[in-house]
N, C-alpha and C positions, 0 to 999 in steps of 0.2 A: 396621125390615125392610119389605123389599117384598113383592110378591105371593109364598105359598110356591112354593119351586122346585119340581122332580122330584129324585127321589134321585140321577137321571144327572148332573143341571144341580149339584147341589151338590157331588158327588164330580168332576166335571170343576173346578169352583173350587178345591178341594181340590191337584187335578192343577196347575192353572196357578198356585197359587202356589209349587209346590215343593215341596209337603209329601207327596205320592205320586207314584209310578210314573203314565206316561200308560196302561198299561194297567189300572189299578185302577178307573177311571171304568168301563170295560166291565162289572166285575161288579155294577153296580147298575143297566143299562140294562133290565132285566124288574122292577126294583121300581117301585111305583106307590103314590101316596099316594091312599086314597078319602076321603070326607068325614068318618069316623070318625077317621082317623088324625089324631094330632098331628104336623105336621112337625119339630117340636124334637125328639120321641121319635124319629124316623126320622133326623134328624141326629145325634143321639148314638150312634145303632147304627151310622151309617156310619163315625163317627169310630173308632169301637171297633174296628170290623171292618177298618179300614185301618191299625191300630196306632198311632194317636194320641191315644188315650183309655182310660181305663180305669173300670170300673163297679164299684161297692163294693157286697155284696150286704147289704139291711138285713134281709131274712129268716133264718128259724132254719139255724142248722149247728150240727150235730154236734160240730165240735172248733175252738173258739174259735183256738187257737193256730195250727192247721194251716191255717185261713181267714185270719189276720193273714198268715201266711206265705205264702201263695197271692198274697195281693192285694199283699203287696208286692214279690214276685217280677214281677207284671204291671207293677208300678209301675217299677222298676228294669230291665226287658226295655224297655219305652219311649224308656230313656234312651240304647241302644244300647251297652250297656256302660259309658259314660261313670261309671256309679255302680253301686255294689257293696253288695248287703246280705248278711247272713250269722246263724247262731244267733239266730233270732227265737224270744224267750221269754216266755211270758206267765206271770206273777205266779201261784203259789197261791190267792191271795185275790184275783184279778182286779183289782189296784189298780193293776197297772204293766204294761206292754211292756216289753221291752229287746231289742236289735237293736244288729248292727253295721254301720256305715256306711264305706264305704272304710277299715275299719281300725279307726274310732273307736267305741268302744262308747256307746252313746245308752240312754236310760232314760223312757218317758213315761207320765205319769200317766194312768190310766182309770176310767172310772166306768161298772160294767157291772151294767144293771139286769136282767140276765138272764145266764143262763151260756149262751145260743144266740144271743146278738145280739151283733154286733160294737158297739164305741163309735164312732159316725160322729164326734164331736165330736173325740176325740184323733184318729182319722185325717185328718180336715178340717185339727187343728193340726199336724201332724209330717209330711204329706205333702210340704212346702214343704223339708223336711230333703234331699230327694230330688232337688230342681232340679241339673241337669247344669250345667257352667261356661261352656255354648256360649248364653247368652242365654235359653233357653226355661226357662219354669216350670210347675208345676204349677197349674192353675186348677179351681177346683170349677164345673161349669156350672149354671147355674139349671136346675131341676128342672121337667119339663112338669107332673108332678102330685105331690103330698106325699109319696106312696108309691112313688115310683120310686125304684129305687136309686141313689144320686149318682154322678156321672160326674165324671172329673176328667180335662182337657184337658192335654197338652204342647206348649205353644206359644210362640212369641215375643209381645211386647209387640203389634207389628205383624200379626201373623197372627191374634190373637186378636181384637183391633180388625174386621178384615175379615169376619171370623165374626160379631162382632155386628152389625155395621153392615149386612150384606147377609143375612144370615138370622135374625137374633135370638138366635144362641147365644152367649149372654151368663155371664159369669163374677160 
């Protein structure tokens, strides 16, 4: 990765790759990095703001099933309607989550160590089920800090490589 770029430069590169509309970069004109900012965390925020990535909360939740449904709704939202999800249900014993993807029922094993936290490993394992058929796929991005919420980018191999090579945004 080269020198940290400004948030606007990062957003402009996203636009030049055809991943966002030209006016999108202007939204980040006033964003600045100071010495305490981790550029990677800022780049993740920009990808989320531009609708190219989703963040999965590691913190407490009052309703696991609702939070899973919200996360999956955001995931499919990134596909632009190429994938649909419905009927997200967490088993009463918290050992599995079931959902319907494009009319096909899926069930995934989960291991919850708390009734207040999502099973991050399960999400990491099943997010690829939501890859659209257009060559883009969900990629877990490297975290700026172990306590950061995981971020999943939906991008082609080429776009992911550019973001990794030029900005250190790696999967």
